C-alpha positions in Angstrom: 113.8 148.5 283.3 112.3 147.7 286.8 110.4 144.7 287.8 109.1 144.0 291.2 111.5 145.9 293.2 114.8 144.8 291.2 116.3 146.8 288.6 119.3 145.9 286.4 121.0 145.8 283.4 118.9 142.8 282.1 115.4 143.7 283.9 114.0 140.3 305.7 115.2 131.8 316.6 117.0 127.4 316.4 115.4 124.6 318.5 117.9 122.1 318.7 116.1 119.2 317.0 116.2 121.2 313.9 120.0 121.7 313.8 120.8 118.9 311.2 118.1 120.3 309.0 119.4 123.7 309.3 123.0 122.4 308.1 121.8 120.5 305.3 119.6 123.6 304.1 122.6 125.6 304.1 124.8 123.6 302.9 122.7 123.0 299.6 122.6 126.8 299.4 126.3 127.2 299.5 126.8 124.0 296.9 124.4 125.3 294.1 126.5 126.9 291.2 126.1 130.6 291.2 125.5 132.7 288.4 127.7 135.8 289.1 127.2 139.1 287.5 129.4 140.2 284.6 132.1 142.6 285.9 130.5 145.4 284.2 127.1 144.9 285.4 125.4 146.1 288.7 122.2 145.1 290.1 119.9 147.2 292.1 118.3 145.1 294.7 115.3 145.7 297.1 115.4 143.8 300.4 112.2 143.9 302.7 112.6 144.4 306.3 110.1 144.1 309.1 108.6 147.7 309.8 107.5 147.0 313.6 110.3 144.9 315.4 112.2 147.4 317.5 114.9 147.4 318.2 116.0 144.9 316.0 114.2 146.0 312.7 111.8 148.9 312.3 110.7 152.1 310.2 111.7 155.4 310.8 110.2 158.1 308.2 109.9 155.1 305.6 113.6 154.3 306.3 114.8 150.7 307.7 116.4 151.2 311.1 117.7 148.7 313.9 120.2 146.0 314.5 119.3 144.0 311.4 119.4 146.8 308.7 122.7 148.0 310.2 124.3 144.6 310.0 122.9 144.1 306.4 124.3 147.7 305.4 127.8 146.6 306.6 127.4 143.3 304.6 126.0 144.7 301.7 128.8 147.4 301.3 131.3 144.3 300.8 129.3 142.8 297.9 130.7 144.4 294.6 128.1 144.2 291.8 125.2 145.2 294.0 123.5 148.1 295.2 120.8 147.1 297.9 117.8 149.1 299.0 116.2 148.2 302.3 112.4 149.0 302.3 110.5 148.5 305.7 107.1 146.4 305.2 104.5 144.9 307.6 105.8 141.5 308.5 103.0 139.3 306.8 103.1 141.5 303.7 106.9 140.8 303.4 106.1 136.9 304.2 103.4 136.9 301.3 105.8 138.8 298.9 108.4 136.1 299.5 106.0 133.4 298.9 104.8 134.7 295.8 108.5 135.6 294.6 107.9 139.1 294.3 110.9 140.2 296.1 114.5 138.9 296.8 114.7 138.5 300.4 113.3 139.4 303.8 114.8 139.9 307.3 114.8 138.6 310.2 112.7 135.4 309.7 113.7 132.4 312.2 114.4 129.2 310.8 110.9 127.5 309.9 111.3 125.0 307.1 108.4 123.2 307.5 105.9 126.1 307.8 107.5 128.3 305.2 108.9 125.9 302.4 108.8 129.0 300.0 111.8 130.4 301.9 115.8 129.5 301.7 118.0 131.0 304.3 121.5 132.8 304.6 123.7 131.8 307.1 122.6 132.7 311.2 122.9 136.5 311.5 122.1 136.8 315.2 120.9 134.9 318.2 117.9 136.3 320.0 116.6 134.8 323.2 112.5 134.4 322.9 111.0 134.8 326.5 107.6 135.3 327.8 106.5 138.2 329.7 103.2 138.0 332.0 101.1 140.2 334.1 101.4 139.6 338.1 97.7 138.4 338.0 98.5 135.8 335.1 101.9 134.7 336.5 101.9 130.9 337.2 103.2 130.1 340.8 106.6 128.4 341.6 109.8 129.5 339.9 110.3 126.4 337.7 107.8 127.2 335.0 107.2 124.7 332.0 106.3 126.2 328.5 103.6 126.0 327.4 101.9 123.6 330.0 102.0 125.9 333.1 100.3 128.5 331.1 97.4 126.8 329.7 94.1 128.8 329.7 95.7 132.2 329.4 95.8 134.6 326.3 99.2 134.7 324.6 100.2 137.7 322.8 102.7 137.5 319.8 103.4 139.6 316.7 101.3 138.8 313.4 103.1 136.3 311.5 105.4 135.2 314.0 106.2 131.5 314.8 108.1 131.6 318.2 106.3 129.4 320.3 107.5 126.1 319.3 105.8 122.6 318.4 104.1 122.1 321.8 102.6 125.7 321.8 101.2 124.9 318.3 99.7 121.7 319.5 98.4 123.4 322.6 96.6 125.8 320.2 94.9 123.3 318.0 93.7 121.5 321.4 92.3 124.8 322.5 94.4 124.8 325.7 95.8 128.4 324.8 94.4 131.4 323.0 96.8 133.1 320.6 96.2 137.1 320.3 98.2 138.6 317.5 98.9 142.2 317.0 101.0 144.0 314.4 104.3 144.6 316.2 105.8 145.0 319.6 104.7 148.1 321.0 101.2 147.3 320.5 101.5 144.0 322.1 103.4 145.3 325.1 100.4 148.0 325.4 97.8 145.5 325.4 99.8 143.5 328.0 99.8 146.7 330.1 96.1 147.2 329.9 95.5 143.5 330.7 94.2 142.7 327.3 96.6 139.8 326.8 98.0 137.9 329.7 101.4 137.2 328.3 103.7 138.1 325.5 106.4 136.0 323.6 109.2 137.8 321.8 113.0 138.5 322.0 114.0 139.5 325.8 115.5 142.9 324.8 112.5 144.0 322.4 110.2 143.5 325.1 112.2 145.4 327.8 113.0 148.4 325.4 109.2 148.6 324.5 108.3 148.2 328.2 110.6 151.4 329.0 109.0 153.3 326.4 105.5 152.5 326.9 105.6 153.2 330.6 107.1 156.6 330.0 103.5 157.6 328.4 100.8 158.8 330.9 98.1 156.5 329.6 100.2 153.3 330.8 102.0 154.5 333.8 99.6 152.6 336.1 99.3 149.7 334.0 99.5 146.0 334.9 102.8 144.9 336.4 104.6 142.7 334.4 107.9 140.3 334.5 109.7 137.5 332.7 107.7 134.3 333.4 109.6 131.8 331.0 112.4 131.3 328.2 110.8 129.8 325.5 114.0 129.3 323.2 117.0 131.0 321.8 116.2 131.6 317.7 118.6 132.9 315.2 117.5 135.6 312.6 118.3 135.0 309.3 117.9 136.7 305.9 115.3 134.9 304.2 115.2 134.3 300.4 112.5 133.4 298.0 112.2 130.1 296.5 109.3 130.9 294.3 110.8 133.4 292.0 110.9 131.1 289.0 114.2 132.7 287.8 113.1 136.3 288.4 116.4 136.7 289.9 119.1 135.3 288.1 121.9 136.4 290.5 120.2 135.0 293.6 122.8 132.3 294.3 125.6 134.7 293.8 124.2 137.2 295.9 123.5 134.3 298.8 127.1 133.2 298.4 128.6 137.2 298.8 126.3 137.9 301.5 127.2 134.8 303.2 131.2 135.6 302.8 130.5 139.3 303.8 128.5 137.7 307.1 131.4 135.6 308.0 133.9 138.6 307.8 131.8 140.7 309.8 131.7 138.1 312.5 135.5 137.4 312.4 136.2 141.1 312.6 133.8 141.5 315.6 131.8 144.1 313.7 128.6 142.6 314.5 129.1 142.9 318.3 130.1 146.4 317.6 126.8 147.2 315.8 124.6 145.2 318.1 126.2 147.3 321.0 125.8 150.5 319.4 122.4 150.1 318.4 121.0 148.6 321.6 122.7 151.3 323.7 125.0 149.0 325.5 
C-alpha cells in the first residue's frame, strides 16, 4: 500500500548564537526512543531534494543530482531496512510538504528552528559559506563592508524560500531599508544579476561561482554586468530536515533519524564525505 510517498509492509548555514539551541535540538532527537523496523521488514521511503540549487542539489531528467544527494546515497546504503528514493522538487513545495507532514524529509535546509518549528534536523551534513555577490555599479566603497547596513537601498536577490540573510537582514527588510527579490533557483538569480535586475545576490560561494561560469558561456550574458564577491554573510550547515507534522504517519521516523546520523558519522570518520564533495565540485 502506498501513502504520501512512503510504502512499506504496514502502509531535503549556523550562526554562533544558535549553537546551544542546535545542540539541544539534536540531543533530543538522539535521546527519543526509536521504533525500529522488524528484521523482516523493509520500508520504501521518499526523500525530497531541492531541484534548483546546483552544484549542491538539483535535477537532471527528473533525477536528484549534486553534492547532497551523493552524500545521502552513501549514507542510505549503510541503513539496513530502508530503500530510499530521492525526488527533486521546487524548494517551496518541499517546505510545504514537510510542514503538512506529507513527506518524511527534505534536503538541504539550514538550521532555522524559530522560522520552521515544523522541522527537526539530522546531524550537520556539510558547511557552506554564504556570501553576497554584487554588480560593480552597486558595490559599496571600501574594503571593509558590513552586512547588511552597507547595502541599504539595494535590491538583494535570494532563492525562493531561502532564509540566508540573518536576523539583521530580516529587520532591515521590515523597515524598508532593503528590497528582497526572490527567484526560483541559482541560475535564474545569476542571470538577473548579470542583467542588472538585482544589485546583489546571496547564496553559497561555490554555487554562485559555478552558475556564473555557466551563464557567462551563453551569448546573451557575455557582456552583462561585472560582478564580484562583496561580503561574507555567514557559514551555514546543510541538514536533512524531518517533518514534525506527520502525526505518526512515519512510525519508523526515530529509527530512520538514528540510523542516518550513525551513517553520517561513519562517512565523516572515513573521509568519504570529503571525497564526494571534491568529486562533485570538480576539485
